[in-house]
PAZAPA-4460 file (N, C-alpha, C; in steps of 0.05 Angstrom, whole numbers, plus 32768, in hexadecimal, padded with zeros to 4 digits):
% residues 113
    n_x    n_y    n_z   ca_x   ca_y   ca_z    c_x    c_y    c_z   seq   type   mol
   7F76   805A   8071   7F5F   8066   8064   7F68   8076   804B     1      X     A
   7F55   807E   803C   7F5C   808C   8023   7F55   80AA   8025     2      X     A
   7F61   80B9   8013   7F5B   80D6   8012   7F3D   80D9   800B     3      X     A
   7F32   80EF   8014   7F16   80F6   800F   7F15   810A   7FF9     4      X     A
   7F05   8104   7FE4   7F02   8117   7FCE   7EEE   812C   7FD6     5      X     A
   7EF4   8145   7FCD   7EE0   815A   7FD1   7EDA   8167   7FB6     6      X     A
   7EC1   8170   7FB4   7EB7   817B   7F9B   7EC2   8198   7F97     7      X     A
   7EC7   819F   7F7E   7ECE   81BA   7F77   7EB5   81CA   7F73     8      X     A
   7EB7   81E5   7F78   7EA0   81F7   7F75   7EA9   820E   7F63     9      X     A
   7E98   8213   7F4F   7E9E   8228   7F3B   7E99   8244   7F46    10      X     A
   7EAD   8255   7F45   7EA9   8271   7F4C   7EA1   8280   7F33    11      X     A
   7E8D   8292   7F36   7E84   82A1   7F1E   7E7C   82BD   7F27    12      X     A
   7E75   82CD   7F12   7E6D   82E9   7F18   7E51   82E9   7F25    13      X     A
   7E43   82D3   7F25   7E29   82D0   7F32   7E2C   82CC   7F50    14      X     A
   7E45   82C7   7F59   7E4A   82C2   7F75   7E4A   82A5   7F7D    15      X     A
   7E56   829F   7F93   7E58   8284   7F9D   7E59   8285   7FBC    16      X     A
   7E47   8276   7FC8   7E48   8271   7FE5   7E54   8255   7FE7    17      X     A
   7E6E   8253   7FEE   7E7B   8239   7FEC   7E71   8225   8002    18      X     A
   7E71   820C   7FFB   7E6D   81F6   800E   7E88   81ED   8018    19      X     A
   7E8A   81E9   8032   7EA4   81E1   803E   7EA3   81C4   8046    20      X     A
   7EBA   81B7   8043   7EBE   819C   804C   7ED1   819C   8064    21      X     A
   7ECB   818C   8079   7EDE   818C   808F   7EF8   817E   8088    22      X     A
   7F0E   8188   8092   7F28   817B   808E   7F26   815F   809A    23      X     A
   7F34   814D   808D   7F35   8131   8096   7F52   8128   809A    24      X     A
   7F55   8115   80AD   7F70   810C   80B4   7F7F   8100   809C    25      X     A
   7F71   80F3   808A   7F7E   80E6   8073   7F83   80F9   805C    26      X     A
   7F7A   8112   805E   7F7E   8126   804A   7F69   8125   8034    27      X     A
   7F6A   8139   8023   7F57   813C   800D   7F64   8137   7FF2    28      X     A
   7F54   8130   7FDE   7F5C   812E   7FC2   7F48   8140   7FB3    29      X     A
   7F52   8151   7FA2   7F41   8163   7F93   7F49   8163   7F75    30      X     A
   7F36   8160   7F63   7F3B   8161   7F46   7F46   817D   7F3F    31      X     A
   7F5A   817D   7F2D   7F67   8197   7F26   7F6A   8198   7F08    32      X     A
   7F57   818F   7EF8   7F59   8191   7EDB   7F57   81AF   7ED4    33      X     A
   7F6A   81B8   7EC4   7F69   81D4   7EBA   7F79   81E7   7ECB    34      X     A
   7F81   81E0   7EE3   7F93   81F1   7EF3   7F85   820A   7EFE    35      X     A
   7F6B   8209   7F02   7F5D   8221   7F0C   7F52   821C   7F28    36      X     A
   7F5F   8209   7F36   7F57   8202   7F51   7F63   8215   7F66    37      X     A
   7F52   8220   7F77   7F5B   8230   7F8E   7F4E   8224   7FA7    38      X     A
   7F5F   8220   7FBB   7F55   8215   7FD4   7F51   822C   7FE8    39      X     A
   7F3B   822A   7FF7   7F35   823D   800D   7F35   822C   8026    40      X     A
   7F47   8231   8038   7F4A   8222   8050   7F46   8234   8068    41      X     A
   7F32   822D   8079   7F2D   823D   8091   7F31   822D   80AA    42      X     A
   7F3C   823A   80BE   7F43   822D   80D7   7F35   823B   80EE    43      X     A
   7F1F   822F   80F7   7F10   823A   810E   7F1B   822E   8128    44      X     A
   7F2F   821D   8126   7F3A   8210   813E   7F4B   8224   814F    45      X     A
   7F54   821A   8166   7F63   822A   8179   7F81   8229   8173    46      X     A
   7F8A   8217   8162   7FA7   8214   815B   7FAC   8219   813E    47      X     A
   7FC4   8223   8137   7FCC   8225   811B   7FCC   8209   810F    48      X     A
   7FC6   8208   80F5   7FC6   81EF   80E6   7FD9   81F1   80CE    49      X     A
   7FE9   81DC   80CA   7FFB   81DA   80B3   7FEC   81CB   809D    50      X     A
   7FEB   81D7   8086   7FDE   81CB   806F   7FF4   81C5   805A    51      X     A
   7FF4   81AC   8050   8008   81A4   803C   7FFA   819D   8022    52      X     A
   8002   81AB   800D   7FF8   81A4   7FF2   800E   8195   7FE5    53      X     A
   8009   817C   7FE0   801E   816A   7FD6   8026   8170   7FB9    54      X     A
   803F   8173   7FB4   8049   8176   7F99   804A   815B   7F8B    55      X     A
   8042   815A   7F72   8043   8142   7F62   8059   8144   7F4D    56      X     A
   8069   8159   7F4E   807C   815F   7F38   8097   8152   7F3F    57      X     A
   80A0   8141   7F2D   80BA   8134   7F2F   80C9   8136   7F15    58      X     A
   80E2   813D   7F16   80F3   813F   7EFE   810E   8133   7F05    59      X     A
   8118   8122   7EF4   8132   8115   7EF9   8134   8107   7F14    60      X     A
   811E   80FC   7F1D   811D   80EE   7F36   811C   8100   7F4F    61      X     A
   811A   811A   7F4A   8118   812D   7F61   80FC   8138   7F62    62      X     A
   80F0   8137   7F7B   80D5   8140   7F7F   80D6   815D   7F89    63      X     A
   80C4   816D   7F7D   80C1   8189   7F86   80B5   8189   7FA2    64      X     A
   80BF   819A   7FB3   80B6   819C   7FCF   8098   81A2   7FD0    65      X     A
   808A   8197   7FE4   806E   819D   7FE8   806A   81BA   7FF1    66      X     A
   8052   81C5   7FEC   804B   81DF   7FF5   8040   81DC   8012    67      X     A
   804D   81E9   8025   8044   81E7   8041   803D   8203   804A    68      X     A
   8025   8207   8055   801D   8221   805F   8010   821E   807A    69      X     A
   8010   8233   8089   8003   8234   80A3   7FEA   8244   80A2    70      X     A
   7FD5   8239   80AD   7FBB   8248   80AF   7FB8   824E   80CD    71      X     A
   7FBC   8267   80D5   7FBA   826E   80F1   7F9E   8269   80FC    72      X     A
   7F9D   8263   8116   7F84   825F   8123   7F72   8278   811F    73      X     A
   7F59   8272   8118   7F45   8288   8114   7F48   8297   80FA    74      X     A
   7F56   828C   80E7   7F59   829A   80CD   7F55   8286   80B6    75      X     A
   7F59   8291   809E   7F55   8281   8086   7F69   828A   8070    76      X     A
   7F6E   8278   805D   7F80   827F   8047   7F75   8274   802D    77      X     A
   7F7B   8282   8017   7F77   8278   7FFC   7F92   826F   7FF2    78      X     A
   7F93   8259   7FE3   7FAB   8251   7FD6   7FA4   8247   7FB9    79      X     A
   7FB3   8251   7FA6   7FAE   824A   7F8A   7FAD   8262   7F79    80      X     A
   7FA8   825E   7F5F   7FA2   8245   7F52   7FB9   8232   7F53    81      X     A
   7FB3   8218   7F54   7FC7   8203   7F57   7FCF   81F8   7F3C    82      X     A
   7FE7   81FD   7F34   7FF2   81F4   7F1A   7FF2   81D6   7F19    83      X     A
   7FE4   81CA   7F05   7FE3   81AD   7F03   7FFE   81A0   7F00    84      X     A
   8011   81AD   7EF2   802B   81A2   7EEE   803A   819E   7F09    85      X     A
   8035   81B0   7F1B   8042   81AF   7F35   8033   819E   7F49    86      X     A
   8018   81A1   7F4B   8009   8195   7F61   7FF9   817C   7F5A    87      X     A
   7FF3   8176   7F41   7FE4   815E   7F3C   7FF6   8146   7F41    88      X     A
   7FEA   8131   7F4D   7FF8   8119   7F53   7FFD   8109   7F39    89      X     A
   8014   80FC   7F37   801B   80EE   7F1E   8004   80DC   7F14    90      X     A
   7FFE   80DE   7EFA   7FEA   80CD   7EED   7FCD   80D4   7EF4    91      X     A
   7FC9   80EB   7F03   7FAE   80F2   7F0A   7FAA   8110   7F06    92      X     A
   7F92   811A   7F0A   7F8D   8137   7F0A   7F85   8140   7F26    93      X     A
   7F90   8131   7F3A   7F89   8137   7F56   7FA0   8146   7F65    94      X     A
   7F97   8159   7F75   7FA8   8166   7F88   7FA3   815A   7FA4    95      X     A
   7FB9   8154   7FB3   7FB6   8149   7FCD   7FBC   815D   7FE2    96      X     A
   7FAB   815F   7FF7   7FAE   8173   800C   7FAD   8165   8027    97      X     A
   7FC0   816B   8038   7FC2   815F   8053   7FC1   8174   8068    98      X     A
   7FB8   816D   8080   7FB5   817F   8096   7FC3   8175   80AF    99      X     A
   7FD0   8186   80BE   7FDD   817E   80D7   7FC9   8179   80ED   100      X     A
   7FB2   8185   80EB   7F9C   8182   80FE   7F82   8187   80EF   101      X     A
   7F6C   817C   80F9   7F53   817F   80EA   7F3D   818D   80FA   102      X     A
   7F40   8190   8114   7F2B   819C   8124   7F27   81B9   811C   103      X     A
   7F0F   81C0   8114   7F08   81DB   810D   7F12   81E4   80F1   104      X     A
   7F1C   81D1   80E1   7F27   81D8   80C7   7F14   81CF   80B1   105      X     A
   7F0D   81E2   80A0   7EFB   81DD   8089   7F09   81E6   8070   106      X     A
   7F00   81DB   8059   7F0D   81E1   8040   7EF8   81E2   802A   107      X     A
   7EFC   81F4   8017   7EEB   81F6   7FFF   7EFE   81F5   7FE7   108      X     A
   7EF6   81E6   7FD3   7F05   81E4   7FB9   7EF7   81F5   7FA5   109      X     A
   7F03   820A   7F9C   7EF7   821D   7F8A   7F04   821D   7F6E   110      X     A
   7EF3   821E   7F5A   7EFD   8221   7F3E   7EF9   823E   7F36   111      X     A
   7F0E   824B   7F2E   7F0C   8267   7F26   7F0B   8268   7F07   112      X     A
   7EFC   827B   7EFD   7EFA   827D   7EDF   7F15   8284   7ED2   113      X     A
***
């Protein structure tokens, strides 16, 4: 199966009530034009979840290590802004995000001014 794209939501001084997308086994792809993408990942599940944000940066045949973080059960994390040079996949403006588990995990893609 393919990655699932999720829409970005613009944060502003007028406020934003974000819409969340459930985590999926094949991972998400999110547009990151401009490098102002922040991900909000919440874990309502009973177990900690490992989230991997894939690095797309390669120099001299060496790939930069992926960003791996743990979202404890019953909590949430913000990550970003995500630098396009580091996180966009080669030839695209997409960031790829993978999850070790999906039960109870939701994500929102936020664009900050």
